[in-house]
N, C-alpha and C positions, 0 to 999 in steps of 0.2 A: 286341599287340607280337610282333614277328617275331624269332626266334633268328637271329643272322647267325654264319655259319660262321668267318669271319674273327676274331671276337672270343671264340670258344668253343673248348673242347677237342674238340668233336664233328666228324665228317666230314660230307660233303654228305647222304649218306642218312639219318643218325641226326638231323642238324638238321631234314630235311623231315618225318620221323615225329613229332619233337617239336612242330614247328609245327602239325600236323594235330591232334596229341592234346591239347595244353594248353587251347586254346580251348573245347574240349568238356567240361572237367572242372569239377566244382562245387567250391565252396569247402572242403566237407568231404572231398571226393576229394583235393584238393590238400594239404590238412593230412595226411591219411592217408599220402600218397605221400611227403611230406617226412619224417615219421617213419620209414616204412619204409627209406628211403634212409639216414637216420641209423644205423638199426640194422644194416643191411648194412655199413655203413662201420666200426662198431665191431668187428663180428665179424671182418672182414677184418684189423683192426690187431691183434687178439688172436692169430689164425692166424699173422700174421707174427712176432709175438714168440715164438711156440713154435719157430718155425724157425731162431732165432738160434743160432749155434754156441756150445757149452756153454763154450769157452774165453773168451768175451767176457761178464764179468760185468755186470750191470746197474750204473750208476752209483749210489752210495751217498752220502748226505751226510757231511760231516766229523763225526768223532767228538767231541762236546763233552768238555771238561775234566770231571772227576768233581765232582759236587755233593755228595758225601759227605764229611762233616768230622767227626773224632773229637776231642773236647777232653777232655785229661787234666789233672787238677789235683792239686797237692800242697800241703796247707794245714795249718797248726798251729792259727792262731786263727780261721780261717773266711774270711779276706779273700780269698785266692786262690780258694776255692770260689765265693764270691760273685761275682767277677769272671768265673769260668768260666761260671756259670750265666747271667749277664748276656749274655755273649758268644754263648751258645747260643740265647738267645732272640732276640737280634739277627739272627744267621744264619739261623735258622728263619723270621723275618719276612721275610727276603730270598729265601727259595725253596731254602735248601740243607736236605739231610737230616742233622740233628746227632744225634751220641751224645756225652754228657757223663758222665764217671765219675771217680771218685777212682782214683789210680794204684794203690792197694791193692787195688781191685776189678777192675782190669783184668788180662786173661790175657795174659802176654807173648807167647806164641806167635801171637796175632793181629797182632803188630806189623807183621809183613811184608806183611799183606795190605791194610794201609791206604794210601790215596792222599793223603790231607790230614790232618795231624796239628798240632793246636796244644796247646802245653804253657803252663799258668800254674802257677807254683811259687813259694813263698816261701823263704826261708834262715832256718834255725833256729839259734839259739845261734851259734857261732862257725864259721860257714861249713858246718853240716850240713844234709842234707835234713829235711824235716818227717816225722814219724813215719809217716804214710800215704804216703810217697814213698820210703821207705828200700829196699823189696824191689825196687821197679821201677828205681830208681837203680843198685842193685847187679846187677841182671840186664843193663841196659843197658851197663854198663861191665864186664861180665864177657866170657869167652870164647864164650858161648852166644848172644851178641847177633847178629842176623842182617844181612846186607847189606840195605840200604834204598834201592837205586838209584832205586826208582819213588816214593819218598815225597816229598812237599813238606811242609815244617813251618815253624812260627814259635814263638818262646819269648817269654812275658812273665813277667819275673823281678820278685819283690817282695823288698824289703830295707829296710835302714836304714843310711844313709851314716855313723852314728856308730858302727858297727861295721867292724872291719877287713876282714872277707870280705864286703864288700857284694854282694848277689844272686850269691853264689858257686854255689849250686845251680842257678840259672837258667843261669848261664855255662857250667857243666859239661854240662848236658843240651844246650845249644845247640852246644857244640864236639863232643860225641860223636855226635849225630846226623848232624852233617856228616861226621865220620870215617867213618860207616857207609855213607857215600853219598847221603844225603838232600841235598834242595835247598831253600834257604831260600825261602819263600813271600814273607816280609818279615824285615827285620833285627830282630833281639832288642831289647826294650826294657827298660831297668832302672829300676824304679820305687822312689822313696823312700817315706817314710810317707804322704806325700800323692799317692796314686797315681790318683786318678780320671781327671784329665785325660790324663796319658800313657798310661794304660790305653785311653781311648777313642781316641787317636791311632793307638796300636797296631792296634785292632780296625779302624779306618778303612783302614789300609794293608792288613791282611789280606785285607778283603773286596775292595778294589780289584784285588789280586793273584788272588784266587780267581775274579773275574768275567773276567779276561783270557783270551780264548779261547772265551768262552762265546758261543753264536750269539744268545742273547737279549740279552747284553750290556747289561742292565738296569743304568742307572747307580745306584749304592747311594748313598743319602743318608748324610752323615757319621754315625758313631756317637756320640752325645752322652753326655757324662759323667752319672753319676746326679745327679739334681736333685731338689728338693722337688716331690712329687706329691700329687695329690688323687684319692680315690676316692669316687665317689658324693657328692662335695661334702665329704668329710672329709680332712683334711690327714694324709699319711701320714709318720711321724717315722722318720728313719734317720740314719745317719752324716753324710750331706750336708744333713740337715734336722734337727739335734737338738731334742729337746724341753726345755723349761725346767722342771726338776723342783723342786718346793718341798721345801725341808729341813724335816722334821717333828721329828727328835731328832738331837743331836751329843753323844754322851756320851764320856767318857774311861774306858776299862775298866780302866786300871791303878791300883793304890792308891798313896796318899800316899807319897812318897819313892822311888817306882820310878824307874829311870833309862830307862824305856821309856814311850812314850805311843802307845797304841793307841785308835783312835776307832771307836765305833760310830755309823754313820750311817744315818739312815732317811729315804728321799726319797718323795715322792708321785709316782705315775704316773697319777693320776685325770685323765680325760679325754683321755690320750694315745692309747689303743688298743694301747699296748706291752704284751707278754707276754713271759715267759721260762720256761725250764726249769732245774731244777738242774744246775749245771756250766757255765751260760753266764756271760758277763761284762758289766759294764756299762762303757761308754765314757764318759769325761769330758773336755770341752774346757776346761782350767783358765785362769786368767790368772796372769802373773808377779808375783811380790812387787813392790808399789809402791816399797818402799824401794830395792830392787834396780834398778828402772827409773830412779828418781831419781839413784842413784849412776851409772849408765851416762850419761845424759844430761848430767850434770856433767863426766864424763871426756871426752864428745865436744864439749863446749861448743857444742851446737847448741839451737835454740829449740824447746822442746816443743810449741809450737803450730803450728809449720810444716806445711803439708798435704802429704801423699804419698799416692800411688795404688798400692795393693795390687791383688792378681788381680782380674780381671773388672771393672776401671775403678772399684773402690769406693774413695773418698776418706776418709782418716782423718787426725787429728793425728799427729804423730810419737810423742807420748807414748801415745795410744790404741793405734798399731800395734805399739809395743814392748811394751805391757802385754797385749793380747788376741790379736795377730796372729801374731807372730814369735817363735821361740824363741830365747832369749838366754842359756840356761844350759848349753849343750852346744855345743862345737865339733866340726866334721867335717872330714874330709880334704878334701871338695870345696869347703867354704867357705874353707879356707885357701888351697887352690889358685886359687881365683877372687880372693880378696882380694889374692894376689900379684901378679896382673895388674892390679889397680886401684889399688894402693898402692906408691908409691916407696920400697922399703925393701930393702936387699940382705940383710939378715938374714932377713927373711920370705922373701925368694926362695929363699934357699940351703935353709930348712927345707922349703919347697914342691916342691923339686926332686925328680924321681921316684927318682934315685939315693940319696936320703935318707929313704927310707921309715920307717926305725927311728926317726930323729930326730923325723920328722913325728909318728908314733904316740906317743912320749914326750911330746911338747909338748901335744897335745890331751887327753891323759888327766887328767881332773880339773879342766880350765881351762873358764872361760866367756868371754863377750863382753868383760866388764869386764877380765879379765886380757888378752886379746887387744888391747884398745884401749891399755891402759897399757904393754904390751909393744912395740907397733908404732906408736902414734900419735905426733903428731896425725894425724888422718884428712883429708887434703885433699880427698877425693871429697865431692860433694854429697850430703846425706842421702838422696835418692831413689835414687842410683847404689849407695850402700852398703847399704841395706835390701834392695835387689833381689836380694842375693847371701844373704841369711839365709833359713833354712829356716822354712817355715810351722809353727806351732805344732801338734804332733801331739797326739791324744787320748791319755789314759791310761787302760789297761784293767784292771779291777779285777774278780775273782771275785766273783760275787753271794753274798751270805750268808743268802739268804732263799729261801723257796718261795712262789711266787705262789699256789699254792692255800692256803697257810696264811695269807698276807698279801695279799689282793687289793688291787690298785693300789697297792702299795708295793714298794720295793726296798731291801734292806738291804745295807750294806757293812761291811767290818771293814779300817780302814786304819792301818797303822804310819807314824808320822811319821818322815820321813827327815832326819836333822840330822847333819853331820860337818864336820870341818875338813881343809882341804887347800891347799897353797901359800899358807899364811899366812893364810887368811880361812876364816870360818865359812860353810858352805853349807846350804842347805835344799832338799829335795825340792819342786818346782814344785806338783804337786797335792796331796801329802800334807800338807804344811804350810799350804797354804790351807785345808784342811779342818780342820786341827788349831788354827789361830790366828785365822782371819778369816771363817769360814763360821758364821753363826748360824740359828737356826730362823727362818723366813720368808724367808730368802735362796733364791735359785734357782741351779741349775746346768744347764748345756746337756749333756744326756745322750742316748745311744742305746744300744740291745742289741746285743752281739755274740755271736751263736749260737756254740757249741762242740759240733759233733756227735761229736768224738772224746773227749769227757769226759762220759759218761753213766752213770746207774746201769743195771744189767742189766734186761733186759726182764722177766724173772722175778721177781717181787717177793719170792718164797720164797729165792732165791739167796743164800747167805752171802757176805758181802764184807768185806774187810780194807782200811781207808782209810789210806794213808800219803800225806803231804803235804810232801815236801822241797821247800822253795822256795815252796809255794802258802799256807802257812799253814791257820789253822782255817776261814777263810770258806767254801770250796765244801763242807766237810763239815758245816757248819752247815745249808747249804742241802739237802744229801742227807738229813740227819736230820729236818729238817722234813717 
């Protein structure tokens, strides 16, 4: 094969030299020459780079968005902490470098160094921050708070719509971080007592925003709400998958003639795998009083056997749903406002109007769904429409009155029965009177453990302690003593 000058970068003399040389080379010589020429070419390229002017920098790839995420939680009962830890696990699985901390353990002077901040916080009492969020809340709203122009943030707020200042602490954090120059990664989400699904939706949005601008751009799978899980073939029981605990004992601790009724309840945890520490609480999912449900159905004049669909597509009879799924003993601001859009009633719309906040607050205090139906019925909406604006039955939390070490596979509670009269009717506590009047040994209750890391004995067993229980009763101190 002859090298043609017209088809090559060589002149006539070079072409003739190559045409004489190449036919005489062995295969190994050609391979060596090929490698030699490649080495020469690489060396020439490196020398050329060294001669580039200093003022012309080499091109660099675009800087990716920071993958470092800090999650701070403020939690009174442990719900916010649990959600923060779940978010941290999910973000870590998606390749982010995550730091999670209680607000009380976070050094405020580190705030200005953060790039991505997630706040998960509950509201305590009448709009107050939880105990472990107080100092951070005070710092952020004080004069020493830094400008946060480089910060991206998002807030998940936990609360209870039956309280006037719903999710107030989360709203305050969200507003203040914006005032200091921060940019919202994702809009704040306010959660009622049934928080799992809105929390998962919030985390979904946060992950999507964090991934924007990432070169890798890995699409994040939707963050799923907590659900029943299995570990090594064993069921893991939790708030989303409560354990049916058998009642072993149900005793009245008060003497004959007492105007109080305090129940001592012993439940079996055998086979559940659940454990607890002194200071933790037990969550119970109760059922509404059957008499109250029958009264409500009579006022509504609806067929108790009509089928309705609740969350996740589950079908129940109307009576079953009002008994075990929906809360009917408490009215909330959100319910009244939604009902005003559903029901043609001028008086109701007047109460629900934003300018009549005091009137709305006064109306819902101490009233239940039967009062509402009597005041604003008849309800022309279909049963499915009406129950869709009811709040899901929240669990009731009770301080545990036993030590797991002293009572293996058991949990004890001390519950005072709640009974009172308001607006012309006798009222009963949903869970406390269930335990006092309708719960017998051999029955079961759906329960879960609610850890409380802020309410523990000192690590040093020799440390003297004084136990003061305003509002908590004797239950947790029985646990500590055991």
